[in-house]
One Martini backbone bead per residue (centre of mass of N, CA, C, O) as a GRO file, in nm:
protein
  230
    1UNK     BB    1  -0.529   2.699  -1.228
    2UNK     BB    2  -0.218   2.611  -1.282
    3UNK     BB    3   0.056   2.752  -1.463
    4UNK     BB    4   0.302   2.657  -1.708
    5UNK     BB    5   0.575   2.739  -1.916
    6UNK     BB    6   0.656   2.446  -1.989
    7UNK     BB    7   0.644   2.270  -2.308
    8UNK     BB    8   0.664   1.984  -2.514
    9UNK     BB    9   0.435   1.863  -2.667
   10UNK     BB   10   0.437   1.691  -3.004
   11UNK     BB   11   0.700   1.569  -2.992
   12UNK     BB   12   0.913   1.341  -3.038
   13UNK     BB   13   1.036   1.144  -2.789
   14UNK     BB   14   1.338   1.106  -2.907
   15UNK     BB   15   1.388   1.443  -2.888
   16UNK     BB   16   1.387   1.438  -2.590
   17UNK     BB   17   1.539   1.578  -2.314
   18UNK     BB   18   1.632   1.582  -1.989
   19UNK     BB   19   1.627   1.893  -1.957
   20UNK     BB   20   1.331   1.931  -2.046
   21UNK     BB   21   1.204   1.765  -1.828
   22UNK     BB   22   1.318   1.925  -1.586
   23UNK     BB   23   1.198   2.201  -1.658
   24UNK     BB   24   0.903   2.114  -1.644
   25UNK     BB   25   0.905   2.001  -1.348
   26UNK     BB   26   1.016   2.262  -1.209
   27UNK     BB   27   0.753   2.425  -1.237
   28UNK     BB   28   0.620   2.261  -1.011
   29UNK     BB   29   0.834   2.287  -0.786
   30UNK     BB   30   0.816   2.606  -0.756
   31UNK     BB   31   0.518   2.572  -0.617
   32UNK     BB   32   0.572   2.328  -0.394
   33UNK     BB   33   0.508   2.048  -0.562
   34UNK     BB   34   0.683   1.782  -0.482
   35UNK     BB   35   0.503   1.535  -0.512
   36UNK     BB   36   0.406   1.596  -0.800
   37UNK     BB   37   0.683   1.602  -0.935
   38UNK     BB   38   0.746   1.301  -0.878
   39UNK     BB   39   0.499   1.182  -1.025
   40UNK     BB   40   0.569   1.297  -1.302
   41UNK     BB   41   0.840   1.153  -1.332
   42UNK     BB   42   0.721   0.867  -1.316
   43UNK     BB   43   0.540   0.898  -1.565
   44UNK     BB   44   0.766   0.954  -1.764
   45UNK     BB   45   0.904   0.683  -1.725
   46UNK     BB   46   0.668   0.510  -1.827
   47UNK     BB   47   0.659   0.633  -2.110
   48UNK     BB   48   0.951   0.561  -2.195
   49UNK     BB   49   0.923   0.253  -2.154
   50UNK     BB   50   0.703   0.223  -2.365
   51UNK     BB   51   0.868   0.342  -2.602
   52UNK     BB   52   1.079   0.120  -2.598
   53UNK     BB   53   0.880  -0.124  -2.642
   54UNK     BB   54   0.772   0.034  -2.928
   55UNK     BB   55   1.028   0.188  -3.075
   56UNK     BB   56   1.032   0.522  -2.991
   57UNK     BB   57   1.279   0.447  -2.802
   58UNK     BB   58   1.595   0.369  -2.633
   59UNK     BB   59   1.531   0.520  -2.348
   60UNK     BB   60   1.523   0.621  -2.008
   61UNK     BB   61   1.596   0.956  -1.935
   62UNK     BB   62   1.513   0.987  -1.625
   63UNK     BB   63   1.771   0.850  -1.500
   64UNK     BB   64   1.944   1.122  -1.526
   65UNK     BB   65   1.748   1.263  -1.278
   66UNK     BB   66   1.852   1.149  -1.030
   67UNK     BB   67   1.822   1.381  -0.763
   68UNK     BB   68   1.713   1.664  -0.888
   69UNK     BB   69   1.494   1.670  -0.689
   70UNK     BB   70   1.321   1.752  -0.439
   71UNK     BB   71   1.212   1.628  -0.172
   72UNK     BB   72   0.953   1.478  -0.061
   73UNK     BB   73   0.693   1.515   0.150
   74UNK     BB   74   0.645   1.345   0.425
   75UNK     BB   75   0.374   1.143   0.558
   76UNK     BB   76   0.290   1.087   0.889
   77UNK     BB   77   0.140   0.837   1.024
   78UNK     BB   78  -0.032   0.722   1.263
   79UNK     BB   79   0.142   0.512   1.509
   80UNK     BB   80   0.262   0.248   1.666
   81UNK     BB   81   0.464   0.135   1.890
   82UNK     BB   82   0.620  -0.139   1.987
   83UNK     BB   83   0.529  -0.108   2.295
   84UNK     BB   84   0.207  -0.087   2.205
   85UNK     BB   85   0.130  -0.357   2.061
   86UNK     BB   86   0.053  -0.575   2.275
   87UNK     BB   87  -0.200  -0.427   2.390
   88UNK     BB   88  -0.353  -0.414   2.125
   89UNK     BB   89  -0.363  -0.723   2.062
   90UNK     BB   90  -0.528  -0.799   2.311
   91UNK     BB   91  -0.777  -0.636   2.230
   92UNK     BB   92  -0.819  -0.762   1.950
   93UNK     BB   93  -0.865  -1.060   2.049
   94UNK     BB   94  -1.137  -0.917   2.216
   95UNK     BB   95  -1.329  -0.752   2.028
   96UNK     BB   96  -1.593  -0.938   2.030
   97UNK     BB   97  -1.619  -0.957   2.353
   98UNK     BB   98  -1.543  -0.655   2.480
   99UNK     BB   99  -1.666  -0.460   2.211
  100UNK     BB  100  -1.883  -0.589   2.005
  101UNK     BB  101  -1.752  -0.708   1.770
  102UNK     BB  102  -1.686  -0.850   1.476
  103UNK     BB  103  -1.520  -1.128   1.384
  104UNK     BB  104  -1.441  -1.036   1.090
  105UNK     BB  105  -1.295  -0.779   1.185
  106UNK     BB  106  -1.081  -0.908   1.357
  107UNK     BB  107  -0.955  -1.084   1.131
  108UNK     BB  108  -0.887  -0.854   0.938
  109UNK     BB  109  -0.696  -0.705   1.134
  110UNK     BB  110  -0.497  -0.935   1.182
  111UNK     BB  111  -0.413  -0.952   0.882
  112UNK     BB  112  -0.305  -0.667   0.859
  113UNK     BB  113  -0.075  -0.699   1.071
  114UNK     BB  114   0.069  -0.955   0.933
  115UNK     BB  115   0.102  -0.829   0.617
  116UNK     BB  116   0.121  -0.502   0.566
  117UNK     BB  117  -0.125  -0.408   0.436
  118UNK     BB  118  -0.359  -0.241   0.297
  119UNK     BB  119  -0.683  -0.199   0.364
  120UNK     BB  120  -0.784  -0.222   0.065
  121UNK     BB  121  -0.638  -0.495   0.006
  122UNK     BB  122  -0.794  -0.654   0.214
  123UNK     BB  123  -1.097  -0.585   0.142
  124UNK     BB  124  -1.046  -0.679  -0.180
  125UNK     BB  125  -1.022  -0.966  -0.137
  126UNK     BB  126  -0.972  -1.292  -0.293
  127UNK     BB  127  -0.971  -1.632  -0.303
  128UNK     BB  128  -0.809  -1.662  -0.579
  129UNK     BB  129  -0.540  -1.526  -0.440
  130UNK     BB  130  -0.521  -1.784  -0.269
  131UNK     BB  131  -0.239  -2.001  -0.170
  132UNK     BB  132  -0.227  -2.255   0.048
  133UNK     BB  133   0.014  -2.432  -0.042
  134UNK     BB  134   0.222  -2.171  -0.074
  135UNK     BB  135   0.155  -1.937   0.111
  136UNK     BB  136  -0.010  -1.716  -0.081
  137UNK     BB  137  -0.066  -1.372  -0.195
  138UNK     BB  138  -0.205  -1.276  -0.510
  139UNK     BB  139  -0.188  -0.950  -0.618
  140UNK     BB  140  -0.306  -0.765  -0.848
  141UNK     BB  141  -0.229  -0.474  -1.010
  142UNK     BB  142  -0.526  -0.337  -0.991
  143UNK     BB  143  -0.487  -0.344  -0.649
  144UNK     BB  144  -0.236  -0.166  -0.668
  145UNK     BB  145  -0.085   0.134  -0.623
  146UNK     BB  146   0.167   0.059  -0.838
  147UNK     BB  147   0.062  -0.145  -1.060
  148UNK     BB  148   0.173  -0.417  -0.923
  149UNK     BB  149   0.229  -0.717  -0.859
  150UNK     BB  150   0.169  -0.910  -0.544
  151UNK     BB  151   0.354  -1.116  -0.313
  152UNK     BB  152   0.236  -1.274  -0.013
  153UNK     BB  153   0.355  -1.408   0.253
  154UNK     BB  154   0.223  -1.670   0.464
  155UNK     BB  155   0.168  -1.735   0.764
  156UNK     BB  156   0.039  -1.950   0.983
  157UNK     BB  157  -0.150  -1.741   1.109
  158UNK     BB  158  -0.280  -1.645   0.843
  159UNK     BB  159  -0.395  -1.916   0.756
  160UNK     BB  160  -0.575  -1.958   1.003
  161UNK     BB  161  -0.748  -1.705   0.958
  162UNK     BB  162  -0.852  -1.780   0.674
  163UNK     BB  163  -0.996  -2.037   0.768
  164UNK     BB  164  -1.196  -1.886   0.951
  165UNK     BB  165  -1.317  -1.703   0.732
  166UNK     BB  166  -1.426  -1.928   0.544
  167UNK     BB  167  -1.651  -2.012   0.749
  168UNK     BB  168  -1.799  -1.728   0.724
  169UNK     BB  169  -1.783  -1.647   0.391
  170UNK     BB  170  -1.665  -1.817   0.185
  171UNK     BB  171  -1.728  -1.845  -0.185
  172UNK     BB  172  -1.919  -1.630  -0.207
  173UNK     BB  173  -1.982  -1.322  -0.328
  174UNK     BB  174  -1.756  -1.315  -0.563
  175UNK     BB  175  -1.505  -1.415  -0.374
  176UNK     BB  176  -1.500  -1.266  -0.114
  177UNK     BB  177  -1.348  -1.238   0.191
  178UNK     BB  178  -1.496  -0.936   0.269
  179UNK     BB  179  -1.805  -0.909   0.292
  180UNK     BB  180  -2.073  -0.731   0.322
  181UNK     BB  181  -2.355  -0.750   0.525
  182UNK     BB  182  -2.536  -0.543   0.363
  183UNK     BB  183  -2.350  -0.610   0.084
  184UNK     BB  184  -2.217  -0.894  -0.059
  185UNK     BB  185  -2.105  -0.742  -0.329
  186UNK     BB  186  -1.936  -0.599  -0.117
  187UNK     BB  187  -1.716  -0.463   0.078
  188UNK     BB  188  -1.590  -0.353   0.329
  189UNK     BB  189  -1.568  -0.083   0.490
  190UNK     BB  190  -1.334   0.178   0.522
  191UNK     BB  191  -1.434   0.214   0.842
  192UNK     BB  192  -1.375  -0.048   0.995
  193UNK     BB  193  -1.094   0.011   1.129
  194UNK     BB  194  -1.155   0.287   1.257
  195UNK     BB  195  -1.377   0.185   1.444
  196UNK     BB  196  -1.205  -0.017   1.602
  197UNK     BB  197  -0.999   0.186   1.706
  198UNK     BB  198  -1.202   0.358   1.863
  199UNK     BB  199  -1.327   0.140   2.050
  200UNK     BB  200  -1.026   0.063   2.174
  201UNK     BB  201  -0.881   0.364   2.222
  202UNK     BB  202  -0.703   0.469   1.930
  203UNK     BB  203  -0.777   0.745   1.859
  204UNK     BB  204  -0.509   0.916   1.691
  205UNK     BB  205  -0.275   0.681   1.716
  206UNK     BB  206  -0.411   0.532   1.464
  207UNK     BB  207  -0.424   0.350   1.155
  208UNK     BB  208  -0.443   0.125   0.919
  209UNK     BB  209  -0.172   0.220   0.773
  210UNK     BB  210   0.009   0.235   1.039
  211UNK     BB  211   0.116  -0.070   1.037
  212UNK     BB  212   0.335  -0.022   0.826
  213UNK     BB  213   0.504   0.169   1.004
  214UNK     BB  214   0.549  -0.021   1.236
  215UNK     BB  215   0.689  -0.242   1.072
  216UNK     BB  216   0.917  -0.065   0.955
  217UNK     BB  217   1.044   0.001   1.230
  218UNK     BB  218   1.095  -0.289   1.336
  219UNK     BB  219   1.233  -0.383   1.038
  220UNK     BB  220   1.475  -0.221   1.043
  221UNK     BB  221   1.770  -0.317   0.923
  222UNK     BB  222   1.991  -0.186   1.116
  223UNK     BB  223   1.859  -0.329   1.373
  224UNK     BB  224   1.926  -0.637   1.256
  225UNK     BB  225   2.215  -0.613   1.255
  226UNK     BB  226   2.497  -0.836   1.290
  227UNK     BB  227   2.796  -0.878   1.382
  228UNK     BB  228   3.073  -1.018   1.207
  229UNK     BB  229   3.302  -1.252   1.281
  230UNK     BB  230   3.619  -1.366   1.173
   0.00000   0.00000   0.00000
């Protein structure tokens, strides 16, 4: 286990300075653990915000350190280009007919592409999170990676898919939208999407999470801006 030189110890949180926080986190950064250093800084921020809420500190001092750390190394997941998406979607639409896949897997994957959610968030979905009238999917904080509740607007296509899924999985099995066929008390396997990708001939070209990257690329704001004439 790596050891670091700087320790804040058990001092009252209101007496800790931004410089001390930075020195402590820099010990991690010096080891080349840039991602970990950023996560530690985020955790420090959460601790300070909690201290403010409980009257043990006056403000989150980590905001003074914005930009002080070296950028975290981004990990680029394999994902499809915009030009590759139509052919993939055509195959996905016939996944159950041409590739022998299960209809529920096809519908789950279609919902993944439409909502830009992580595969785990899709697989762990429950019917009580779906508001058909407002066309919203309200995902609670404990199911989100950032531990914050998330409201997903649902397109007409997404609503139609959910209605089809409801006919297949219904409201039973603990209210899961995608219960496992082997064990209805559990969700679909985490390998469900990877297996579908492999069967359709896209192994190594994309992963379940990759469709978030595809969506991010297509919806990149600068590409959507249109000059406004006076």
